[in-house]
C-alpha positions as CSV (number, residue, x, y, z in Angstrom):
1,M,-0.1,0.1,0.0
2,R,1.2,3.5,-1.0
3,R,2.0,5.8,1.8
4,T,0.9,9.3,0.9
5,F,4.3,10.8,2.3
6,D,7.6,9.1,2.3
7,D,9.2,10.7,5.2
8,D,8.2,13.9,4.7
9,V,8.9,16.7,7.0
10,I,5.4,18.2,8.1
11,V,5.0,21.2,10.4
12,V,1.8,21.5,12.4
13,S,1.2,24.7,14.6
14,G,-1.3,24.1,17.4
15,A,-0.7,20.9,17.4
16,A,-0.9,19.8,21.4
17,R,-4.7,19.2,21.2
18,G,-7.7,19.5,19.2
19,L,-7.6,19.7,15.2
20,G,-4.0,20.4,15.1
21,R,-3.3,17.1,17.2
22,S,-5.8,15.1,14.7
23,F,-3.8,16.7,11.5
24,A,-0.2,15.8,13.2
25,A,-1.6,12.1,13.8
26,A,-2.7,11.9,10.2
27,C,-0.2,13.2,8.8
28,A,2.4,10.6,10.9
29,A,-0.2,7.5,10.2
30,N,0.5,8.3,6.3
31,G,4.2,8.2,6.4
32,A,5.3,11.6,7.7
33,R,7.6,13.1,10.1
34,V,5.6,15.6,12.1
35,V,7.0,18.2,14.0
36,L,4.3,19.3,16.5
37,L,4.1,23.5,17.5
38,D,2.4,24.6,20.2
39,I,2.5,27.4,23.0
40,L,1.5,24.4,25.4
41,E,5.0,22.9,26.2
42,R,3.8,20.4,28.7
43,L,0.6,19.1,26.1
44,G,2.8,19.4,23.5
45,E,5.7,17.0,24.5
46,Q,2.7,14.6,25.8
47,T,1.2,14.6,22.5
48,A,4.3,14.2,21.0
49,E,5.1,11.2,23.0
50,E,1.9,9.5,22.8
51,L,2.5,9.8,18.9
52,R,5.7,8.2,19.2
53,A,4.1,5.3,21.3
54,T,2.2,4.5,18.2
55,G,5.1,4.1,16.1
56,A,4.8,7.9,14.5
57,D,8.2,9.8,14.1
58,A,6.8,13.0,16.1
59,R,8.8,16.0,17.6
60,F,7.5,18.9,19.6
61,V,9.1,22.3,19.5
62,P,7.4,25.0,21.5
63,V,6.1,28.0,19.9
64,D,4.3,31.3,20.6
65,I,2.8,32.5,17.5
66,A,2.1,36.0,19.1
67,D,5.8,36.2,19.4
68,P,7.8,36.9,16.1
69,T,11.4,35.9,17.6
70,S,9.8,32.8,19.4
71,I,8.4,31.4,15.5
72,D,12.1,32.4,14.0
73,R,13.5,30.1,16.7
74,A,11.1,27.1,16.0
75,A,12.0,27.4,12.6
76,R,15.9,27.5,12.9
77,T,15.2,24.6,15.5
78,V,13.2,22.7,12.6
79,R,16.1,23.5,9.7
80,R,19.0,22.5,12.0
81,E,17.4,19.4,12.7
82,Y,15.3,18.5,9.2
83,G,17.2,21.0,6.5
84,A,14.1,21.2,4.9
85,V,10.1,21.1,5.6
86,H,7.3,19.9,2.8
87,G,4.1,21.1,4.3
88,L,2.6,23.7,6.8
89,V,-0.4,23.4,8.6
90,N,-1.1,27.1,10.0
91,C,-3.8,25.2,12.6
92,A,-2.6,27.7,15.8
93,A,-5.4,30.5,16.4
94,I,-7.1,31.7,19.4
95,A,-10.8,30.6,19.1
96,T,-11.8,29.5,23.0
97,G,-14.0,31.8,25.2
98,I,-14.2,34.9,22.8
99,G,-17.7,34.1,21.5
100,G,-21.2,35.8,22.6
101,K,-20.7,39.2,22.4
102,T,-21.8,41.8,20.0
103,F,-19.3,43.6,17.6
104,E,-20.3,46.7,20.2
105,E,-19.5,44.6,23.4
106,I,-15.7,43.2,21.9
107,D,-12.9,45.0,23.9
108,I,-10.1,46.0,22.0
109,Q,-7.5,44.3,23.8
110,T,-9.5,41.0,22.7
111,W,-9.6,42.1,19.3
112,D,-5.9,43.0,18.5
113,R,-5.1,40.1,20.5
114,V,-7.1,37.5,17.9
115,F,-5.7,39.3,15.1
116,I,-2.0,39.1,16.4
117,V,-2.2,35.3,16.8
118,N,-4.8,34.3,13.8
119,V,-3.8,36.5,11.2
120,R,0.0,38.0,11.8
121,G,1.0,34.4,13.5
122,T,-0.2,33.1,10.1
123,W,2.1,35.3,8.0
124,L,4.8,35.2,10.3
125,M,4.5,31.5,10.5
126,T,4.6,31.2,6.6
127,R,7.3,33.6,6.3
128,A,9.6,31.8,8.6
129,F,9.1,28.3,7.4
130,A,9.0,29.6,3.3
131,P,12.8,29.0,2.9
132,L,12.2,25.5,4.2
133,L,9.5,24.6,2.1
134,R,11.4,26.2,-0.8
135,T,14.4,23.8,0.0
136,S,12.0,20.6,-0.1
137,G,11.4,21.3,-3.9
138,R,7.6,20.4,-3.4
139,G,6.3,22.6,-0.5
140,R,2.6,22.7,0.6
141,I,1.0,25.2,2.7
142,V,-2.6,24.3,4.5
143,N,-4.3,27.4,6.3
144,I,-7.1,26.7,8.5
145,A,-9.6,29.1,8.0
146,S,-13.5,28.7,9.4
147,D,-16.5,28.7,7.6
148,T,-17.9,30.9,9.7
149,A,-16.1,33.6,7.8
150,L,-18.3,32.1,4.6
151,W,-21.7,32.3,6.6
152,G,-21.1,35.4,8.6
153,A,-21.7,34.0,12.2
154,P,-23.1,36.8,14.6
155,N,-21.5,37.5,18.2
156,L,-18.1,36.5,16.9
157,L,-16.8,39.3,14.8
158,H,-13.4,39.5,15.5
159,Y,-12.6,35.7,15.0
160,V,-15.0,35.5,11.8
161,A,-12.9,38.7,10.4
162,S,-9.8,36.7,11.3
163,K,-10.6,34.0,9.6
164,G,-11.7,35.9,6.7
165,A,-8.2,37.6,6.4
166,V,-6.5,34.3,6.4
167,I,-8.9,32.9,3.3
168,A,-7.6,36.3,1.6
169,M,-4.2,35.9,2.7
170,T,-4.4,32.4,1.1
171,R,-5.2,33.5,-2.3
172,S,-2.3,36.3,-2.1
173,L,0.2,33.9,-1.1
174,A,-0.5,31.5,-3.6
175,R,0.4,33.8,-6.1
176,E,3.3,34.9,-4.5
177,L,4.8,31.5,-3.7
178,G,3.6,29.8,-6.8
179,G,6.6,30.5,-8.8
180,D,8.7,28.4,-6.1
181,G,6.3,25.6,-6.5
182,I,4.9,25.7,-3.4
183,A,1.0,25.3,-3.1
184,V,-1.3,27.3,-0.6
185,N,-4.7,26.3,0.2
186,A,-7.4,27.0,2.9
187,I,-9.7,24.6,5.0
188,A,-13.0,26.0,6.5
189,P,-14.3,23.8,9.4
190,G,-17.6,24.0,10.6
191,L,-18.4,24.1,13.9
192,T,-16.1,20.6,15.3
193,L,-16.2,18.8,18.6
194,V,-12.7,19.8,20.1
195,E,-11.9,21.3,23.4
196,A,-11.9,24.7,21.7
197,T,-15.5,24.2,21.0
198,E,-16.3,23.1,24.4
199,Y,-17.5,26.5,25.5
200,V,-20.0,26.9,22.4
201,P,-23.4,27.0,23.8
202,E,-25.8,24.0,22.5
203,E,-27.9,26.5,20.5
204,R,-25.0,27.5,18.3
205,H,-24.1,23.4,18.2
206,R,-27.8,22.7,17.4
207,H,-28.1,25.5,14.9
208,Y,-25.0,23.7,12.6
209,V,-26.2,20.3,12.9
210,E,-29.6,21.2,11.6
211,G,-28.4,23.6,8.9
212,R,-26.2,20.8,7.6
213,A,-27.0,18.6,4.4
214,I,-25.1,15.8,6.4
215,R,-27.2,16.1,9.8
216,R,-25.0,15.1,12.5
217,A,-21.9,16.5,14.9
218,Q,-18.5,17.2,12.8
219,V,-15.6,15.9,14.3
220,P,-11.9,16.2,13.8
221,Q,-11.6,13.1,11.5
222,D,-14.0,14.7,8.8
223,I,-11.1,17.1,8.6
224,T,-7.9,15.1,8.4
225,G,-8.5,13.5,5.2
226,A,-9.0,17.2,3.4
227,V,-6.1,17.8,4.9
228,V,-3.2,15.0,4.3
229,F,-4.6,15.5,0.4
230,L,-3.6,19.0,0.4
231,L,-0.4,18.0,1.7
232,S,0.3,15.4,-0.3
233,P,2.1,14.8,-3.7
234,D,-1.3,14.3,-5.7
235,A,-2.3,18.3,-4.8
236,G,0.6,20.1,-6.3
237,F,-1.5,21.7,-8.8
238,I,-4.1,22.7,-6.7
239,T,-3.8,26.4,-5.1
240,G,-5.2,29.5,-3.7
241,Q,-8.3,27.1,-3.3
242,L,-10.9,27.4,0.1
243,L,-12.0,24.2,0.7
244,A,-15.2,23.8,3.0
245,V,-15.6,20.9,5.2
246,N,-18.6,21.4,7.1
247,G,-21.2,18.4,6.2
248,G,-23.0,21.0,3.7
249,F,-23.8,23.7,6.3
250,F,-22.7,26.0,3.7
251,L,-22.9,25.5,0.2
252,H,-21.4,27.4,-2.6
């Protein structure tokens, strides 16, 4: 059976738990060497250890994507240990505990913090790892956006706007990096059952389930296949695209 990755190096931010962990595990199961990045050091080390116990080639590197120096340090560590990177998944983001406020109630400090991590962090991660992606000869970037930016979720304007920015950045980066053979795409998941969404009111969960063409809760395994494909050699001529993976909640 052909493995999707042949010891390719895949870097996943926000990989200590939730969707990021699922992406790292799926890539490892398909033959990749995975580098898990996260600000949660203890949990990140534990996650990497648990993946190694399954036979995965997994390494944890701490990073705070709100800190440009931390991002550059992580990239240097990866360069020193691996030399090149074949795929980058920009998954780290602020999503927990910020919803439920109208646009008039959001405080400026929280707005700025969301954009520093979700938007600037995605840009800086891409900038730091682009040289390593070029070195690999066939780089792939998958940015994790959100379908909230597609249907205009209310009472979450800072997060929605930040994910809309990630979608726009994906298209621009695809053109800037296309000459290097690097494909850049985005995934827009629906509301998924992970730690980051535990605070979401039951009413919003029900709204998603009832509005989907496939009427059930969404779990991380619903998304991992799309991410693995976009990181794979088979997706080299797909770039600048947004794939909504949400069971048909938003159709376009």
